[in-house]
Each structure stands twice: as structure tokens, then as C-alpha cells.
N, C-alpha and C positions, 0 to 999 in steps of 0.2 A: 254839476248835476250827476247823480249816481244812477247807474243802470241797475234795475231790479232783475235779479235772476230768479226764475220760478223755483219754488221750494222743491218740487219733484225733480227738476233737472239737477239741482244742487245735490240732492240725495243720491241720484243716479251717478253723478260724477264722483262723489265720495265712495260709493259702493265699488265703482270701477277701479279707483285708486287702491282701495283695500284689497280687492281681488288680485290686482297686479302685484301689489306688495307681498301678499301671501304666497303667490306663485313664485316670486323671486326668492323668498325665504325657503320655500319648499325645494326649489332647485338647488340652492346652496346646501341644504340639509341632505338631499339625495346624493349630491356630489361628494360631500364629506363622508357620508355613510359608505358610498362605493369605494372611496379611497381607503377608508378604515378596513373594509372587508377585504380589499386586495392586499393591503399591508398585513392583515391578520393571516391571510392565506399564505403569503410569502414567508411569514415567520414560522407557521406550522410546517411548511415544506422544508425550510431550513433546519428546523428541529428534527424532522424525520430523517433528513440526510445525515445530520450529526449523530443521531441515535443509531442509524444503520452503520455508519463508519465506526462508531464506538463498539458496537456489537461485533463487527468483523474484526477489528483490531484486537479485542479481548480474545476472540476465538483463536486468532493467529498466535497471540501471546502464549496461550496454554498449549497450543500445538508445538510451538517452538521450545517451550520448557520441557515438554514431553520428549521431543527429539534430542534435547541437549543432555538428558540423563545418560550418564556413562561417558560423556565427553565434556566434562566441566570446564576444560581449558579452551574449548572452542568459542570463538567470539562471533562467528558468522554461521547462522543456522539457515540453511535453504530448505524450503518446503513447498509442496503443491497443495493448494486448497481450492476445491471446486473447479479444478481445471486451470487455475491461474498460479503462476510462480511468485513466491514472496521470499524475502530475506529478513531475518531478525538479527540485529547487531547488538550484542551484549557488551556494555561498558561498565566495568566495576567503578563505582563512584569514588573509590579510594584513589583513583588516578586523576580525579578532577579536583579543582580548588573549591573548598567549602566556604561560601561567602559568610556563613555564620561563625565559623570557628578558625579559619585560616589565620596564621600569624600575620601581624601587620607588615612585616618585612616581605613575606611571600606575596601578599596581596598588592603591596606597593610595587613590587617588581613586575607583576603581571599587568597592572594598570599602566605603569610607565611605558612598558614595551608595546602596549596596545595604543599608545598615543593620548592617554588621558592627561588633562591639565591638572596640576597640583594634586597628585595622588594622596598626599598626607591630609589635605583638607577633606577629600572624599572619604577616607578611612575614618577620620575623626567624626564626621557626620554619622557614619554607620555605628561607630562605637557609642556615641552619645545616645543614639536611638536604642541600641541594644541594652544600655545600662538601665533603661526604663522597664526592662523585663520582656522586651519583644524579641522575636526571632523571625527571620525571613522564611516564608513558606514556599516561595518560588524564586529562582534566580532572577527572573524578570522584575521582581519587586525592588531589586537593588537600585535601579535607576530612579524609581519614585522616591526612595529614601534619601539618596545622595545627590540627585540632580545630574547624574552622569548622562552624557550625550548619547543619543541613539546610535551614533556612528561607532562609539566604543562599546556600547551595551550589546550590540548584535554579535560581534565575535566573542565577547566575554561570556555571553549566555551559552555558547557552544562548549566552553571548557570549564564551566563551574557547576556547582551543585549546592544543595542545602541538606544533603542526606548522608554525608560521610562522617561528620563529627570529628574530622582530623584537622590538625594544625598545618599539616603538610600534605604531600602527595606521594603515592607509591610509583616510582619510576617504572617498575615492572609492568604495570597495567595502565600507565598514562598514555594518552594520545601523543603522537609525535609533535603536534602543535605546542602542547604545554612544555614538552622537553626543550624545544627550540627557544621558547620564550624564556624559560628559567636558565638555560645554559648560555643564552645570548649568542648562539651560533647554530650552524646546521651540521648534519652528519647522521650516522647510523643511530638507531635507537640505543644500542649498547654504548656507543661512544658518548652520546648526549647524557645518558643516565649517569655515566661516570663523572660528568661535569656538574651535576646538580649539587649545590651546597648541602652538606649533611643536615643543617638546620631546617631544610625544606622537605626532608624525607619523613614519611609516616607509612605505616603498614597499609596494605590493601584492606578493603572492607570484607570481601569474601561472601557477603550476604545481600548487599544492596547493589542493584544494577540499573543503569539507564538502558532501556531497550528501545531501539528504533526499528519500526517495521517499514520495510521498503517494498514498493511495487516492483513488477518485473522490469520497468524502465528506469529504476533507480530513484524515482520520486518517493517522498516520504508519505506513508499512509497515516502514521501516528507514532507518537513516542510516549513513554511513561517511565516511571521509576518504580521498581518492584523490590520486594523483600523476598529473597530466594535462598533459604537455608541449604546447606550441603545435602541434606537428606531429601530435598525437594518436597518437604511438607510445609504447611502453613504459608503458602504462597500468598502474598498480599500486594495489591497495587497501592503504592504510596502517593503517587500523583499521576495525572494523565493530562497530556497536552494535545 
């Protein structure tokens, strides 16, 4: 025997279920909208911070370039900007290993001494990719192309560039780390430079520099590669990290 439910009560029940379901959907939508609003606000804040840092770093760069005029051989430029102390470190990219153009032997020596497995396979992957008409725009892209581990890529990115166009490095402007790697020993810069194989040596750039801007505590504010002709005209930022 079936129990008959009054039509009005059934309608009220359905209406209540519909209202509750609608409220649940509305709660979910409001929650999602709130999360999206918070995420959007965080993205905007992050963009504002990056924009502010970029503006400050560019201002410091042009101040450093201005102070460097007349002292072209100076690699460390100290400056005061709005009451804070900063240092700009200029590194001629000719002293770094160019991942686009370095000779296979030079690149193999660097990779091997940094602990990379099978440097010849890594280099062949890069050369095969380059033969398609491509070139690296950032040193960090090297790992993506070759599959190099991050453990090796981290130190490699500190001593490489894509802006020198050289097959070798200039010992006169190379960091001590590169000289030690290529000479496979330690010592003074002059001694290490004398131990570099002639086939690994190329002239300095003289116009392209990696510039690192440091805060007063030595932490890095920003880094970039710039084109800086001797007459200090036509200054261009080639890349910004």
C-alpha cells in the first residue's frame, strides 16, 4: 500500500531542495571568486614588486655606467643611491664561455670538470639543435636543450654567456673559477692564465658586459648583460635576469 503525499507538501519539499542546492552552488562560486580575487591581487602585487626592482636596477645601472666613465678598467663600481649603498660588478663576457660558439673541446673540458656525465653526448645534442638554425638566448636554456642536470647547470650558468661570440675565453678578463677549471689546478690568476691551452684563448669583447648589481649586504638585486661601447654611447640592455 502506498502512502500518498499531498501535492503541496511535495512541491514545498522540491522547492526547499532547489533553494539549498542553489545556496550550495552560490557558496562554491563565491569561494572560487574570492580565491581568484586573492590570487589576482597577489599576482598584481608581485608584478608591482618586480617592476619596482627592475626600475631601481636600471637606474643603478645607468648611474654605475656614468661613474665608470674615465675608469674603464674598473670592475667594481660603488655608489650611493637615495641613501643606500650599492655595488655594480662589470664582467666582460669575453672572459666567459659562450654556449653558442665555444669550441667543443673547451665546452667538454668545462662540463667534465663540473661533473657532467658524458659531455660528448651533451655537446652533440646542442650541436644538432644548433644545426636547425637555432641559438641560445639565455645560458639557462642549455639544460632544456641538452638535458643537463640542475646540479651541473647551476655552476655552469655562473661562468657562461651567449653574448661573446667567441670560441674561447680571454684569460685577462676571465673569472678565477674559469681559469682553475681550464688549467685543472689552482694558483694566481697570472699563473693560471699561462696554463690555459692556446686553442682555448680568444680576445675580450670590450663592449658586452654582464653587470651584477649588489645590495649593501652583498645580496644580488639584479643582473643583466649590456652593450657598452668605449665612448659610452648607444648603451643597450641585451638581457635582464
